[in-house]
Backbone as CSV, one residue per row, in Angstrom:
resi,resn,N_x,N_y,N_z,CA_x,CA_y,CA_z,C_x,C_y,C_z
1,MET,0.862,-1.111,0.340,0.002,0.040,0.094,0.964,1.089,-0.053
2,LEU,2.130,1.149,0.770,2.772,2.463,0.742,3.542,2.619,-0.853
3,GLY,3.835,1.460,-1.345,4.465,1.654,-2.544,3.639,2.095,-3.551
4,GLU,2.130,1.631,-3.598,1.024,2.044,-4.606,0.823,3.459,-4.393
5,TYR,0.694,3.975,-2.659,0.591,5.350,-2.554,1.455,6.169,-3.070
6,PHE,3.048,5.906,-3.217,4.149,6.821,-3.202,4.048,6.898,-4.949
7,GLY,3.821,5.847,-5.602,3.530,5.725,-7.196,2.397,6.416,-7.529
8,SER,1.251,6.438,-6.916,0.435,7.428,-7.222,0.320,8.880,-7.190
9,GLN,1.413,9.337,-6.196,1.864,10.547,-6.259,3.023,11.104,-6.904
10,GLY,3.360,9.994,-8.065,4.309,10.437,-9.013,5.791,10.704,-8.127
11,ILE,5.954,9.871,-7.123,7.260,10.001,-6.570,8.502,9.420,-7.095
12,GLU,9.391,9.587,-7.223,10.411,8.947,-7.909,11.498,9.110,-7.154
13,PHE,12.505,7.973,-7.109,13.560,7.862,-6.281,14.849,7.659,-7.147
14,ALA,15.978,8.509,-6.759,17.338,8.192,-7.586,18.033,7.213,-6.547
15,SER,17.962,6.885,-5.590,18.739,5.839,-4.596,18.008,5.172,-3.710
16,SER,18.279,3.969,-3.178,17.242,3.543,-2.148,18.170,2.904,-1.319
17,TYR,17.710,2.719,-0.046,18.831,1.881,1.135,17.987,1.239,2.059
18,THR,18.203,0.069,2.480,17.505,-0.412,3.603,18.502,-0.792,4.608
19,GLY,18.089,-1.334,5.875,18.953,-1.632,6.954,18.988,-3.196,6.473
20,ALA,19.735,-3.886,7.207,19.786,-5.668,7.004,18.924,-6.628,7.632
21,LEU,18.206,-5.725,8.223,17.172,-6.567,8.963,16.077,-7.086,8.007
22,VAL,15.494,-8.299,8.477,14.654,-9.088,7.337,13.481,-7.950,7.143
23,ARG,12.611,-7.475,8.171,11.826,-6.600,7.980,11.807,-5.464,7.110
24,GLN,13.111,-4.992,7.339,13.463,-3.856,6.648,13.580,-3.802,5.127
25,GLN,14.119,-4.902,4.698,14.331,-5.389,3.764,12.757,-5.972,2.931
26,GLN,12.134,-6.293,3.773,10.786,-6.916,3.139,10.107,-5.715,2.842
27,THR,10.206,-4.535,3.584,9.141,-3.447,3.152,10.008,-2.855,2.260
28,ALA,11.240,-2.825,1.824,11.779,-2.257,0.667,11.223,-3.011,-0.700
29,ALA,11.358,-4.422,-0.469,10.953,-5.286,-1.561,9.479,-5.079,-1.936
30,GLN,8.614,-4.905,-1.072,7.071,-4.666,-1.439,6.882,-3.407,-1.948
31,VAL,7.781,-2.595,-1.631,7.853,-0.888,-2.287,8.228,-1.085,-3.657
32,ARG,9.312,-1.940,-3.794,9.789,-1.906,-4.906,9.170,-2.594,-5.867
33,ALA,8.299,-3.728,-5.479,7.532,-4.440,-6.562,6.124,-3.992,-6.877
34,ALA,5.606,-2.976,-6.105,4.329,-1.813,-6.420,4.970,-1.073,-7.585
35,TYR,6.052,-0.731,-7.367,6.531,0.364,-8.752,6.679,-0.526,-9.816
36,ASN,7.498,-1.610,-9.733,7.626,-2.472,-10.946,6.195,-2.977,-11.378
37,ASP,5.211,-3.187,-10.736,3.614,-3.652,-11.126,3.201,-2.401,-11.779
38,ALA,3.336,-1.222,-11.537,2.993,-0.127,-12.178,3.851,0.312,-13.331
39,SER,5.067,-0.374,-13.631,5.879,0.170,-14.455,6.586,1.372,-14.433
40,VAL,6.995,1.396,-13.250,7.746,2.620,-12.668,9.110,2.298,-12.466
41,SER,10.095,3.156,-12.893,11.408,2.359,-12.277,11.445,2.607,-10.977
42,PHE,12.735,1.854,-10.292,12.786,1.982,-8.962,14.012,1.470,-8.999
43,PRO,15.114,2.371,-7.987,16.780,2.115,-7.766,16.753,0.545,-7.044
44,GLU,17.800,-0.052,-7.685,18.282,-0.946,-6.596,18.364,-0.720,-5.233
45,VAL,18.134,-1.745,-4.628,17.968,-1.341,-2.938,19.285,-1.428,-2.423
46,VAL,20.100,-0.878,-1.787,21.350,-1.134,-1.316,21.273,-1.483,0.136
47,VAL,21.713,-2.443,0.694,21.826,-2.928,2.138,22.986,-2.105,2.916
48,GLU,22.495,-1.519,3.644,23.507,-0.631,4.627,22.987,-0.971,6.191
49,PRO,23.806,-1.935,6.862,23.466,-2.318,8.269,23.395,-1.150,9.217
50,GLY,24.094,-0.054,8.640,24.186,1.126,9.722,22.442,1.677,9.868
51,TRP,21.588,1.233,9.059,20.167,1.436,9.146,19.463,0.664,10.292
52,ASN,20.182,-0.281,10.946,19.501,-1.077,11.589,19.115,-0.769,12.911
53,GLU,18.075,-1.221,13.306,17.410,-0.929,14.840,18.461,-1.476,15.761
54,PHE,18.383,-1.068,17.091,19.239,-1.379,18.012,18.683,-2.696,18.438
55,ASN,19.709,-3.551,18.909,19.552,-5.107,19.056,18.551,-5.295,20.250
56,PHE,17.249,-4.911,20.590,16.339,-5.090,21.687,16.701,-6.642,22.580
57,HIS,16.836,-7.501,21.829,16.688,-8.588,22.365,17.908,-8.864,22.933
58,GLN,19.050,-8.629,22.532,20.321,-8.876,22.991,20.551,-8.084,24.379
59,ILE,19.824,-6.766,24.406,19.748,-5.808,25.640,18.946,-6.576,26.522
60,TYR,17.843,-6.895,26.133,16.669,-7.584,27.086,17.205,-8.998,27.993
61,ARG,18.120,-9.563,27.074,18.450,-10.833,27.830,19.660,-10.892,28.645
62,GLU,20.614,-9.669,28.303,21.642,-9.420,29.425,21.084,-8.511,30.128
63,LEU,20.268,-7.570,30.309,20.236,-6.553,31.238,18.899,-6.868,32.553
64,ALA,17.968,-7.779,31.903,16.924,-8.125,32.516,17.270,-8.716,33.955
65,PRO,18.242,-9.990,33.557,18.496,-10.616,35.131,19.045,-9.447,35.932
66,LEU,19.832,-8.854,35.684,20.821,-7.611,36.452,19.546,-7.013,37.258
67,LEU,18.408,-6.249,36.319,17.453,-5.357,36.954,16.678,-6.348,38.076
68,CYS,16.148,-7.924,37.666,15.579,-8.494,38.647,16.118,-8.503,39.909
69,GLU,17.446,-8.510,39.667,18.334,-8.670,41.254,18.088,-7.388,42.142
70,GLU,17.924,-6.379,41.390,18.164,-5.010,41.901,16.532,-4.406,42.322
71,ASP,15.695,-4.697,41.238,14.300,-4.067,41.504,13.137,-5.108,41.299
72,ALA,12.599,-5.038,42.723,11.473,-6.428,42.850,10.227,-5.981,41.944
73,GLU,10.017,-4.659,41.711,8.818,-4.264,40.826,8.922,-4.725,39.635
74,PHE,10.270,-4.445,39.091,10.850,-5.005,37.584,10.572,-6.443,37.563
75,ARG,11.161,-7.024,38.345,11.170,-8.651,38.309,9.674,-8.943,38.316
76,SER,8.767,-8.464,39.140,7.371,-8.874,38.875,6.753,-8.694,37.593
77,GLU,7.306,-7.645,37.075,6.687,-7.072,35.809,7.326,-8.071,34.434
78,TYR,8.782,-8.275,35.029,9.240,-9.011,33.765,8.507,-10.775,33.777
79,GLU,8.443,-11.163,35.297,7.803,-12.492,35.309,6.556,-12.523,34.793
80,ALA,5.670,-11.652,34.823,4.259,-11.499,34.090,4.397,-11.697,32.656
81,VAL,5.623,-10.868,32.147,5.669,-10.567,30.661,5.870,-12.386,30.012
82,ARG,6.845,-12.783,30.871,7.234,-14.221,30.524,6.414,-15.034,30.679
83,ALA,5.450,-15.009,31.418,4.354,-15.968,31.768,3.251,-15.760,30.387
84,GLU,3.034,-14.551,29.891,2.229,-14.560,28.839,2.766,-14.941,27.477
85,ILE,4.252,-14.684,27.384,4.725,-15.376,26.261,4.919,-16.571,26.386
86,GLU,4.897,-17.476,27.228,4.770,-18.687,27.252,3.053,-19.113,27.036
87,ALA,2.420,-18.446,27.339,0.936,-18.654,27.269,0.252,-18.485,25.708
88,SER,1.060,-17.610,25.125,0.892,-17.491,23.737,1.319,-18.579,22.812
89,ALA,1.981,-19.632,23.441,2.392,-20.472,22.344,3.022,-20.346,20.880
90,GLY,3.943,-19.459,21.163,4.433,-19.110,20.105,3.875,-18.055,18.807
91,ALA,2.789,-17.962,19.172,1.744,-17.108,18.193,2.386,-15.663,17.943
92,GLN,2.521,-15.376,16.859,3.519,-14.249,16.357,2.466,-12.781,16.716
93,ASP,1.115,-13.252,16.479,0.199,-12.280,16.450,-0.387,-12.064,18.008
94,ALA,0.067,-12.720,18.524,-0.268,-12.714,20.068,0.045,-11.165,20.599
95,ASP,-0.903,-10.668,21.587,-1.290,-9.213,21.883,0.041,-8.903,22.888
96,ILE,1.068,-9.953,23.691,1.948,-9.584,24.235,3.266,-9.132,23.346
97,HIS,3.017,-9.654,22.057,4.142,-9.168,20.946,3.807,-8.009,20.343
98,ARG,2.683,-7.130,20.449,2.464,-6.090,20.007,2.106,-4.816,21.143
99,ARG,2.714,-4.947,22.029,2.535,-4.051,22.989,3.986,-3.491,23.744
100,TRP,4.203,-2.575,24.304,5.155,-1.958,24.751,4.909,-1.846,26.392
101,TRP,5.563,-2.713,27.161,5.456,-2.883,28.514,6.379,-2.362,29.524
102,PRO,5.691,-2.195,30.727,6.814,-1.293,31.392,8.111,-1.710,31.644
103,SER,8.228,-3.494,31.656,9.506,-3.704,31.946,10.183,-3.324,30.837
104,ASP,9.737,-3.319,29.633,10.688,-2.995,28.330,11.223,-1.541,28.503
105,THR,10.604,-0.864,28.811,11.006,0.780,29.372,12.070,0.801,29.929
106,LYS,12.119,0.024,31.208,12.905,0.087,32.106,14.377,-0.402,31.494
107,VAL,14.052,-1.677,30.585,15.325,-1.998,30.194,16.075,-1.046,29.149
108,VAL,15.147,-0.724,28.549,15.850,0.253,27.348,16.038,1.510,28.281
109,GLU,15.925,2.208,29.178,16.423,3.206,30.023,17.686,2.817,30.360
110,ALA,17.819,1.536,31.195,18.797,1.303,31.987,20.104,1.162,30.824
111,TRP,19.656,0.672,29.315,20.616,0.427,28.256,21.418,1.842,28.219
112,ALA,20.055,2.888,27.611,20.360,4.325,27.382,21.295,5.001,28.262
113,CYS,21.163,4.754,29.470,21.938,5.658,30.372,23.350,4.682,30.894
114,GLY,23.493,3.551,30.311,24.707,3.131,30.710,24.791,2.324,32.073
115,ARG,23.930,2.021,32.598,23.622,1.351,33.883,24.281,0.117,34.199
116,TYR,24.331,-0.637,33.077,25.157,-1.987,33.330,26.139,-2.074,32.076
117,GLN,27.143,-2.797,32.307,28.047,-3.135,31.233,27.302,-4.533,30.498
118,HIS,27.700,-4.477,29.147,26.931,-5.384,28.349,27.964,-5.795,27.108
119,GLY,27.369,-6.783,26.541,28.193,-7.133,25.387,27.987,-6.645,23.831
120,GLY,27.109,-5.614,23.842,26.445,-5.383,22.659,26.664,-3.730,22.627
121,GLU,26.211,-3.241,21.460,26.521,-1.708,21.058,25.767,-0.734,22.486
122,THR,26.795,0.220,22.938,26.174,1.272,23.821,24.855,2.032,22.935
123,TRP,24.396,2.926,23.793,23.157,3.873,23.141,24.435,4.828,22.453
124,GLU,25.291,5.327,22.789,26.044,6.582,22.150,26.537,6.023,20.661
125,GLN,26.890,4.264,20.866,27.316,3.778,19.348,26.198,3.739,18.443
126,PHE,25.214,3.436,19.075,24.285,3.019,18.206,23.825,4.745,17.520
127,ARG,23.587,5.955,18.529,23.173,7.235,17.684,24.312,7.572,16.732
128,GLU,25.518,7.318,17.177,26.689,7.743,16.188,26.611,6.884,15.220
129,ARG,26.205,5.397,15.086,26.377,4.910,13.737,25.194,5.134,12.888
130,VAL,23.784,5.797,13.371,22.724,6.331,12.402,23.279,7.548,12.122
131,ALA,23.948,8.650,12.893,24.530,9.732,12.324,25.510,9.578,11.462
132,ALA,26.236,8.784,11.358,27.132,8.471,10.219,26.662,8.234,8.887
133,CYS,25.347,7.373,8.873,24.522,7.078,7.841,23.986,8.194,7.216
134,ARG,23.461,9.401,8.281,22.912,10.581,7.679,24.152,11.376,7.192
135,LEU,25.333,11.232,7.800,26.497,11.876,6.951,26.616,11.387,5.326
136,LYS,26.705,10.365,5.379,26.658,9.584,3.864,25.564,10.383,3.060
137,LEU,24.425,10.333,3.462,23.469,10.731,2.469,23.647,12.197,2.201
138,SER,23.966,12.918,3.173,24.515,14.295,3.012,25.415,14.566,2.023
139,GLU,26.771,13.751,1.965,27.503,13.608,0.960,27.119,13.655,-0.328
140,ALA,26.092,12.933,-0.573,25.778,12.205,-1.960,25.114,13.477,-2.620
141,GLY,24.469,14.687,-1.874,24.180,15.785,-2.308,23.047,15.662,-3.440
142,GLY,22.644,16.647,-4.007,21.550,17.080,-5.267,20.427,17.006,-4.707
143,ASP,19.235,17.397,-5.530,17.948,17.499,-5.047,17.289,16.141,-5.152
144,ALA,17.688,15.231,-5.721,17.008,14.045,-6.180,16.577,13.144,-4.750
145,ASN,15.220,12.607,-4.829,15.036,11.977,-3.638,15.553,10.521,-3.301
146,ILE,15.917,10.653,-2.266,16.650,8.984,-1.492,15.470,8.636,-0.512
147,VAL,15.231,7.249,-0.747,14.324,6.905,0.361,15.177,5.534,1.024
148,VAL,15.166,5.568,2.236,15.663,4.708,3.495,14.847,4.021,4.187
149,PHE,14.863,2.632,4.102,13.689,1.874,4.894,14.370,1.478,6.040
150,THR,13.934,1.908,7.169,14.796,1.782,8.221,13.723,1.216,9.603
151,SER,14.080,1.726,10.429,12.981,1.559,12.041,12.653,2.253,12.763
152,ALA,12.144,2.481,14.051,11.569,3.725,14.624,12.836,4.184,15.109
153,THR,13.814,4.092,15.872,14.347,4.518,16.406,15.717,5.239,15.862
154,PRO,16.108,4.635,14.524,16.703,5.456,13.662,16.175,6.814,13.177
155,ALA,14.935,6.399,12.678,14.349,7.315,12.229,14.026,8.780,13.118
156,ALA,13.911,8.265,14.406,13.548,9.132,15.634,14.439,9.939,15.509
157,ILE,15.862,9.078,15.492,17.513,9.839,15.900,17.597,10.862,14.609
158,LEU,16.913,10.429,13.500,17.015,11.457,12.198,16.407,12.893,12.799
159,THR,15.119,12.422,13.093,14.361,13.655,12.952,14.745,14.398,14.301
160,GLY,15.024,13.798,15.527,15.687,14.342,16.693,16.884,15.217,16.348
161,LEU,17.580,14.946,15.446,18.731,15.723,14.827,18.444,16.804,14.004
162,SER,17.570,16.805,13.301,17.125,17.876,12.564,16.214,18.744,13.220
163,LEU,15.900,18.861,14.384,15.303,19.458,15.171,15.953,19.853,16.380
164,GLY,17.227,19.282,16.866,17.790,19.850,17.924,17.498,19.355,19.076
165,ILE,16.695,18.031,19.122,16.044,17.351,20.392,17.002,16.580,21.025
166,LEU,16.972,16.507,22.270,17.989,15.809,22.886,17.575,14.247,23.211
167,ASP,18.625,13.154,23.555,18.234,12.211,23.551,17.018,11.777,24.393
168,ASP,16.943,12.397,25.521,15.793,11.716,26.152,14.147,12.003,25.645
169,HIS,14.418,12.814,24.622,13.013,12.920,23.973,13.137,12.369,22.671
170,VAL,14.201,11.559,22.338,14.078,11.174,20.910,12.903,9.632,21.069
171,TRP,13.103,8.718,22.138,12.389,8.080,22.825,10.756,8.127,22.555
172,ARG,10.345,9.468,22.635,9.069,9.794,22.613,8.817,9.988,21.095
173,LEU,9.765,10.489,20.084,9.319,10.368,18.754,9.157,8.979,18.310
174,ALA,10.278,7.804,18.681,10.246,6.506,18.135,8.772,5.910,18.586
175,ALA,8.264,6.296,20.085,7.023,5.599,20.404,6.008,6.166,19.381
176,ALA,6.008,7.162,19.043,4.804,7.766,18.265,4.682,6.970,16.882
177,LEU,5.966,6.542,16.239,5.968,6.236,15.021,4.969,4.968,14.600
178,ARG,4.282,4.961,13.492,3.331,3.717,13.249,4.229,3.050,12.015
179,ASN,3.587,1.498,12.178,4.288,0.891,10.991,4.200,1.147,9.588
180,THR,5.006,1.193,8.837,5.117,1.767,7.630,4.829,3.505,7.154
181,SER,4.933,4.125,8.408,4.727,5.389,8.108,6.225,6.066,7.334
182,TYR,5.975,7.013,7.077,7.323,7.683,6.404,7.243,9.043,6.646
183,THR,8.466,9.850,7.141,9.302,10.728,7.758,9.969,11.563,6.309
184,VAL,9.551,12.979,6.151,10.136,13.525,5.090,11.102,14.491,5.575
185,LEU,12.516,14.273,5.272,13.502,15.453,5.606,14.261,15.893,4.262
186,ARG,14.759,17.033,4.439,15.378,17.672,3.447,16.508,18.409,3.876
187,ILE,17.655,18.096,2.840,18.857,18.479,3.100,19.103,19.834,2.295
188,ASP,19.347,20.955,2.930,19.435,22.243,2.372,20.976,22.611,1.768
189,GLN,21.242,23.560,1.027,22.234,24.056,0.429,23.532,24.031,1.627
190,GLU,23.277,24.406,2.763,24.083,24.264,3.569,24.423,22.982,4.613
191,GLN,23.844,21.867,4.006,23.861,20.456,4.371,23.072,20.580,5.859
192,ASP,22.220,21.379,6.053,21.446,21.230,7.372,20.077,20.491,6.836
193,TRP,19.514,19.635,7.958,18.638,18.723,7.571,17.480,19.588,8.305
194,ARG,16.339,19.577,7.302,14.974,20.426,7.856,13.895,19.233,7.879
195,LEU,12.980,19.018,8.914,12.140,18.313,8.670,10.407,18.920,7.941
196,LEU,10.232,17.955,7.152,9.243,18.297,6.482,7.818,17.935,6.661
197,SER,7.777,16.701,7.167,6.482,15.762,7.570,7.278,14.444,8.304
198,PHE,6.485,14.263,9.369,6.391,13.282,10.242,5.425,12.088,10.496
199,ASN,5.994,10.957,10.492,4.728,9.800,10.600,3.551,9.872,10.185
200,GLU,3.962,10.066,8.561,2.469,10.076,7.744,2.402,8.836,7.497
201,VAL,0.868,8.459,7.477,0.405,7.317,7.015,-1.154,7.574,5.865
202,PRO,-1.014,8.332,4.920,-1.878,8.625,4.181,-2.298,7.030,3.660
203,HIS,-1.578,6.363,3.253,-1.921,4.879,2.432,-2.562,4.016,3.525
204,LEU,-2.669,4.327,4.839,-3.101,3.419,5.530,-4.406,3.905,5.729
205,ASN,-5.589,3.562,4.931,-6.924,4.018,5.079,-7.794,3.421,6.132
206,ARG,-7.532,2.797,6.691,-8.591,1.963,7.656,-7.830,1.923,9.051
207,PRO,-8.643,2.218,10.325,-7.959,2.423,11.294,-7.073,1.077,11.946
208,GLU,-7.829,0.041,11.753,-7.028,-1.181,12.018,-5.573,-1.565,11.406
209,LEU,-5.326,-0.875,10.354,-4.278,-0.880,9.536,-2.968,0.078,10.355
210,ARG,-3.480,0.966,11.095,-2.630,1.878,11.842,-2.119,1.431,13.031
211,THR,-0.993,0.524,12.931,-0.460,-0.290,14.183,0.981,0.546,14.709
212,ARG,1.468,0.012,15.884,2.791,0.441,16.356,3.203,-1.263,16.572
213,ARG,4.614,-1.113,16.735,5.483,-2.167,17.329,5.235,-3.204,16.378
């Protein structure tokens, strides 16, 4: 539906990028297929791992046990989530997988503030990775449209950088983003990024299609 909408608006792209995550590449492939079906050219999609979302599962796996030792309230919330996951019997569309839980927030906050050592990427490293991708786009220059298929937090970081928003508010932007929404940023002649639109979903014409997470 996103690809069909872009095509109906006469939007053409000079280049296209996606993160290395399966869901990002699948979204890119669906949009490109919609253009192909309409006999409209679409550039080859370049895989750039820098656009990946942070590794939430690794962070949860490593930090949750540490939080359980220190925070009884977190331990109770965490055990409740684990019980619901087991009760879902692996159903991917179960409600437990479609909501953001208090224990999720606590784990991410502990990671972002560097509360514990862990084996993965830090928040600062993640933010700089996304910022480096932004620099590559800036260096490409020109007025042509570039499309990037990424995830909520990288999109929020780019939006925050364009608005001068600090880290503790970036999470609010990420939480607001809907699945398959698009955000439009413009690079001006001074290489400054300007926000033109945020979290747009005109292609999702029924309420049940407007989902998060």
